[in-house]
MOPAC internal coordinates of N, CA, C and O (Angstrom, degrees):
PM7 1SCF
backbone

  N    0.0000 0     0.00 0     0.00 0    0    0    0
  C    1.4294 1     0.00 0     0.00 0    1    0    0
  C    1.5421 1   104.78 1     0.00 0    2    1    0
  O    1.2310 1   122.80 1   -31.20 1    3    2    1
  N    1.3637 1   112.25 1   148.80 1    3    2    1
  C    1.4722 1   120.89 1  -175.95 1    5    3    2
  C    1.5303 1   107.51 1   -98.45 1    6    5    3
  O    1.2310 1   121.92 1   -41.60 1    7    6    5
  N    1.3621 1   113.93 1   138.40 1    7    6    5
  C    1.4697 1   120.56 1   174.80 1    9    7    6
  C    1.5551 1   111.78 1   -63.04 1   10    9    7
  O    1.2310 1   119.47 1   -33.88 1   11   10    9
  N    1.2821 1   118.62 1   146.12 1   11   10    9
  C    1.4241 1   119.86 1   178.33 1   13   11   10
  C    1.5531 1   111.48 1   -71.18 1   14   13   11
  O    1.2310 1   123.12 1   -28.26 1   15   14   13
  N    1.3331 1   111.62 1   151.74 1   15   14   13
  C    1.5496 1   114.42 1   179.83 1   17   15   14
  C    1.4993 1   111.28 1   -67.41 1   18   17   15
  O    1.2310 1   119.40 1   -28.98 1   19   18   17
  N    1.3042 1   118.75 1   151.02 1   19   18   17
  C    1.4303 1   120.36 1   177.95 1   21   19   18
  C    1.5087 1   110.42 1   -74.14 1   22   21   19
  O    1.2310 1   121.26 1   -17.06 1   23   22   21
  N    1.2652 1   115.19 1   162.94 1   23   22   21
  C    1.4873 1   121.26 1   179.24 1   25   23   22
  C    1.5697 1   105.27 1   -68.07 1   26   25   23
  O    1.2310 1   121.24 1   -37.09 1   27   26   25
  N    1.3552 1   115.23 1   142.91 1   27   26   25
  C    1.5177 1   117.10 1   177.62 1   29   27   26
  C    1.5028 1   112.22 1   -72.41 1   30   29   27
  O    1.2310 1   122.66 1   -22.46 1   31   30   29
  N    1.3251 1   112.51 1   157.54 1   31   30   29
  C    1.5208 1   117.11 1   177.09 1   33   31   30
  C    1.4135 1   109.41 1   -63.21 1   34   33   31
  O    1.2310 1   119.38 1   -27.39 1   35   34   33
  N    1.3144 1   118.79 1   152.61 1   35   34   33
  C    1.5084 1   122.13 1  -179.21 1   37   35   34
  C    1.5445 1   105.27 1   -68.31 1   38   37   35
  O    1.2310 1   122.60 1   -42.54 1   39   38   37
  N    1.2979 1   112.62 1   137.46 1   39   38   37
  C    1.4682 1   121.56 1   178.97 1   41   39   38
  C    1.5294 1   111.67 1   -73.72 1   42   41   39
  O    1.2310 1   122.07 1   -43.19 1   43   42   41
  N    1.3425 1   113.65 1   136.81 1   43   42   41
  C    1.5061 1   117.19 1   176.91 1   45   43   42
  C    1.5297 1   108.84 1   -63.57 1   46   45   43
  O    1.2310 1   120.07 1   -38.66 1   47   46   45
  N    1.3078 1   117.47 1   141.34 1   47   46   45
  C    1.4971 1   120.90 1   175.85 1   49   47   46
  C    1.4677 1   109.35 1   -84.21 1   50   49   47
  O    1.2310 1   118.08 1   -66.10 1   51   50   49
  N    1.3951 1   121.26 1   113.90 1   51   50   49
  C    1.4594 1   121.71 1  -176.88 1   53   51   50
  C    1.5185 1   111.59 1   -66.95 1   54   53   51
  O    1.2310 1   118.26 1   165.47 1   55   54   53
  N    1.3249 1   120.93 1   -14.53 1   55   54   53
  C    1.3908 1   118.90 1  -179.69 1   57   55   54
  C    1.5406 1   112.53 1   -82.38 1   58   57   55
  O    1.2310 1   119.18 1   171.49 1   59   58   57
  N    1.3406 1   119.16 1    -8.51 1   59   58   57
  C    1.4237 1   124.13 1  -179.54 1   61   59   58
  C    1.5520 1   106.30 1   -90.98 1   62   61   59
  O    1.2310 1   122.09 1   -41.00 1   63   62   61
  N    1.3810 1   113.60 1   139.00 1   63   62   61
  C    1.4818 1   117.38 1   177.24 1   65   63   62
  C    1.5341 1   113.42 1   -63.17 1   66   65   63
  O    1.2310 1   118.57 1   -25.24 1   67   66   65
  N    1.2860 1   120.34 1   154.76 1   67   66   65
  C    1.3945 1   122.91 1   175.62 1   69   67   66
  C    1.5401 1   109.81 1   -79.28 1   70   69   67
  O    1.2310 1   119.59 1   -50.17 1   71   70   69
  N    1.3256 1   118.39 1   129.83 1   71   70   69
  C    1.5063 1   116.16 1  -175.55 1   73   71   70
  C    1.4934 1   108.37 1   -72.79 1   74   73   71
  O    1.2310 1   120.72 1   -26.36 1   75   74   73
  N    1.3833 1   116.24 1   153.64 1   75   74   73
  C    1.3845 1   123.59 1   178.47 1   77   75   74
  C    1.5332 1   112.58 1   -74.68 1   78   77   75
  O    1.2310 1   121.34 1   155.01 1   79   78   77
  N    1.3444 1   115.04 1   -24.99 1   79   78   77
  C    1.4196 1   121.95 1  -176.66 1   81   79   78
  C    1.5749 1   106.81 1  -107.07 1   82   81   79
  O    1.2310 1   120.42 1   -64.75 1   83   82   81
  N    1.3522 1   116.80 1   115.25 1   83   82   81
  C    1.4531 1   119.23 1  -176.73 1   85   83   82
  C    1.4954 1   111.58 1   -61.09 1   86   85   83
  O    1.2310 1   119.54 1   152.44 1   87   86   85
  N    1.3691 1   118.48 1   -27.56 1   87   86   85
  C    1.4251 1   121.28 1  -179.22 1   89   87   86
  C    1.4930 1   111.50 1   -59.85 1   90   89   87
  O    1.2310 1   117.20 1   159.96 1   91   90   89
  N    1.3513 1   122.93 1   -20.04 1   91   90   89
  C    1.3702 1   124.41 1  -179.13 1   93   91   90
  C    1.5330 1   109.34 1   -70.50 1   94   93   91
  O    1.2310 1   120.18 1   155.49 1   95   94   93
  N    1.3368 1   117.26 1   -24.51 1   95   94   93
  C    1.5184 1   119.43 1   178.36 1   97   95   94
  C    1.5100 1   109.17 1   -80.97 1   98   97   95
  O    1.2310 1   118.26 1   166.58 1   99   98   97
  N    1.3020 1   120.92 1   -13.42 1   99   98   97
  C    1.5082 1   125.61 1  -176.60 1  101   99   98
  C    1.4395 1   108.24 1  -130.82 1  102  101   99
  O    1.2310 1   119.22 1  -116.55 1  103  102  101
  N    1.3223 1   119.10 1    63.45 1  103  102  101
  C    1.4746 1   118.15 1  -176.83 1  105  103  102
  C    1.5968 1   116.35 1   -62.37 1  106  105  103
  O    1.2310 1   122.40 1   157.07 1  107  106  105
  N    1.3802 1   113.02 1   -22.93 1  107  106  105
  C    1.4107 1   114.72 1  -177.29 1  109  107  106
  C    1.5253 1   113.55 1  -103.88 1  110  109  107
  O    1.2310 1   121.02 1  -158.87 1  111  110  109
  N    1.3149 1   115.66 1    21.13 1  111  110  109
  C    1.4934 1   122.36 1   178.58 1  113  111  110
  C    1.5514 1   110.02 1   -61.37 1  114  113  111
  O    1.2310 1   121.00 1   -35.78 1  115  114  113
  N    1.3759 1   115.69 1   144.22 1  115  114  113
  C    1.4452 1   119.74 1  -172.75 1  117  115  114
  C    1.5045 1   108.70 1   -72.91 1  118  117  115
  O    1.2310 1   117.41 1   145.91 1  119  118  117
  N    1.3104 1   122.54 1   -34.09 1  119  118  117
  C    1.4605 1   123.42 1   177.36 1  121  119  118
  C    1.4731 1   109.93 1  -134.71 1  122  121  119
  O    1.2310 1   119.18 1   -20.52 1  123  122  121
  N    1.3490 1   119.16 1   159.48 1  123  122  121
  C    1.4480 1   120.96 1  -179.77 1  125  123  122
  C    1.5629 1   112.31 1   -64.64 1  126  125  123
  O    1.2310 1   121.34 1   -37.45 1  127  126  125
  N    1.3297 1   115.04 1   142.55 1  127  126  125
  C    1.4881 1   120.71 1   176.58 1  129  127  126
  C    1.5042 1   113.81 1   -69.46 1  130  129  127
  O    1.2310 1   119.80 1   -31.63 1  131  130  129
  N    1.3083 1   117.99 1   148.37 1  131  130  129
  C    1.4831 1   115.20 1   176.60 1  133  131  130
  C    1.5335 1   111.33 1   -68.05 1  134  133  131
  O    1.2310 1   121.59 1   -20.67 1  135  134  133
  N    1.3002 1   114.56 1   159.33 1  135  134  133
  C    1.5752 1   117.75 1  -177.45 1  137  135  134
  C    1.5161 1   108.73 1   -60.43 1  138  137  135
  O    1.2310 1   121.40 1   -28.42 1  139  138  137
  N    1.2683 1   114.94 1   151.58 1  139  138  137
  C    1.4988 1   120.58 1   176.38 1  141  139  138
  C    1.5223 1   108.63 1   -64.36 1  142  141  139
  O    1.2310 1   121.62 1   -28.34 1  143  142  141
  N    1.3508 1   114.50 1   151.66 1  143  142  141
  C    1.4999 1   117.52 1  -179.20 1  145  143  142
  C    1.5551 1   108.69 1   -69.19 1  146  145  143
  O    1.2310 1   122.16 1   -29.48 1  147  146  145
  N    1.3936 1   113.46 1   150.52 1  147  146  145
  C    1.4345 1   115.25 1   173.78 1  149  147  146
  C    1.4390 1   114.49 1   -77.35 1  150  149  147
  O    1.2310 1   117.00 1   -48.95 1  151  150  149
  N    1.2121 1   123.31 1   131.05 1  151  150  149
  C    1.5060 1   123.98 1  -173.79 1  153  151  150
  C    1.5913 1   107.01 1   -94.39 1  154  153  151
  O    1.2310 1   121.59 1   -39.38 1  155  154  153
  N    1.2884 1   114.57 1   140.62 1  155  154  153
  C    1.4049 1   118.07 1   178.23 1  157  155  154
  C    1.5789 1   114.08 1   -68.16 1  158  157  155
  O    1.2310 1   121.51 1   -29.68 1  159  158  157
  N    1.2528 1   114.72 1   150.32 1  159  158  157
  C    1.4709 1   119.37 1   177.49 1  161  159  158
  C    1.5260 1   109.62 1  -122.00 1  162  161  159
  O    1.2310 1   118.89 1   -18.85 1  163  162  161
  N    1.3109 1   119.72 1   161.15 1  163  162  161
  C    1.4914 1   116.98 1  -179.70 1  165  163  162
  C    1.5572 1   109.21 1   -62.30 1  166  165  163
  O    1.2310 1   117.79 1   149.53 1  167  166  165
  N    1.2940 1   121.81 1   -30.47 1  167  166  165
  C    1.4251 1   122.50 1   178.51 1  169  167  166
  C    1.5007 1   114.50 1   -72.32 1  170  169  167
  O    1.2310 1   120.41 1   148.95 1  171  170  169
  N    1.3310 1   116.83 1   -31.05 1  171  170  169
  C    1.4461 1   124.77 1  -178.04 1  173  171  170
  C    1.5331 1   106.72 1  -135.98 1  174  173  171
  O    1.2310 1   121.27 1   -90.65 1  175  174  173
  N    1.3240 1   115.18 1    89.35 1  175  174  173
  C    1.5022 1   116.98 1  -179.59 1  177  175  174
  C    1.5411 1   117.85 1   -77.63 1  178  177  175
  O    1.2310 1   122.30 1   172.43 1  179  178  177
  N    1.3142 1   113.20 1    -7.57 1  179  178  177
  C    1.4180 1   118.99 1   176.68 1  181  179  178
  C    1.5522 1   110.09 1    82.97 1  182  181  179
  O    1.2310 1   122.26 1     3.70 1  183  182  181
  N    1.3288 1   113.28 1  -176.30 1  183  182  181
  C    1.4821 1   119.58 1   177.83 1  185  183  182
  C    1.5206 1   110.81 1    77.54 1  186  185  183
  O    1.2310 1   120.40 1    11.15 1  187  186  185
  N    1.3266 1   116.84 1  -168.85 1  187  186  185
  C    1.4573 1   123.52 1  -178.03 1  189  187  186
  C    1.4855 1   109.77 1   -90.91 1  190  189  187
  O    1.2310 1   118.79 1   -67.03 1  191  190  189
  N    1.4206 1   119.92 1   112.97 1  191  190  189
  C    1.4258 1   117.01 1  -177.01 1  193  191  190
  C    1.5380 1   109.62 1   -71.41 1  194  193  191
  O    1.2310 1   116.00 1   163.19 1  195  194  193
  N    1.2799 1   125.20 1   -16.81 1  195  194  193
  C    1.4176 1   124.32 1   179.13 1  197  195  194
  C    1.4992 1   113.91 1   -81.37 1  198  197  195
  O    1.2310 1   118.73 1   169.81 1  199  198  197
  N    1.3288 1   120.03 1   -10.19 1  199  198  197
  C    1.4157 1   122.53 1  -177.11 1  201  199  198
  C    1.5664 1   113.14 1    70.21 1  202  201  199
  O    1.2310 1   121.19 1    13.05 1  203  202  201
  N    1.2851 1   115.33 1  -166.95 1  203  202  201
  C    1.4799 1   120.20 1  -176.85 1  205  203  202
  C    1.5002 1   108.19 1   -84.59 1  206  205  203
  O    1.2310 1   120.81 1   -49.14 1  207  206  205
  N    1.3902 1   116.06 1   130.86 1  207  206  205
  C    1.4560 1   116.12 1   178.20 1  209  207  206
  C    1.5668 1   114.03 1   -66.14 1  210  209  207
  O    1.2310 1   121.83 1   -28.20 1  211  210  209
  N    1.2818 1   114.09 1   151.80 1  211  210  209
  C    1.4994 1   120.01 1   174.25 1  213  211  210
  C    1.4738 1   114.97 1   -65.45 1  214  213  211
  O    1.2310 1   116.33 1   -39.03 1  215  214  213
  N    1.2253 1   124.59 1   140.97 1  215  214  213
  C    1.4772 1   125.66 1   174.53 1  217  215  214
  C    1.5379 1   110.72 1   -60.39 1  218  217  215
  O    1.2310 1   120.69 1   -28.12 1  219  218  217
  N    1.3085 1   116.30 1   151.88 1  219  218  217
  C    1.4931 1   120.56 1  -176.39 1  221  219  218
  C    1.4694 1   107.70 1   -71.69 1  222  221  219
  O    1.2310 1   120.10 1   180.00 1  223  222  221

């Protein structure tokens, strides 16, 4: 005989706003989540502004 399927995870309510802190989605996580990555902006695209150096 086959074991019954477990109950599905509760569905996220699309009418609720998305939290700024991802840890709010996992309140029982064993350790804190790393900080969210910094997104590039038009004023600060990130990366090396000097580009790749020319070969010698």
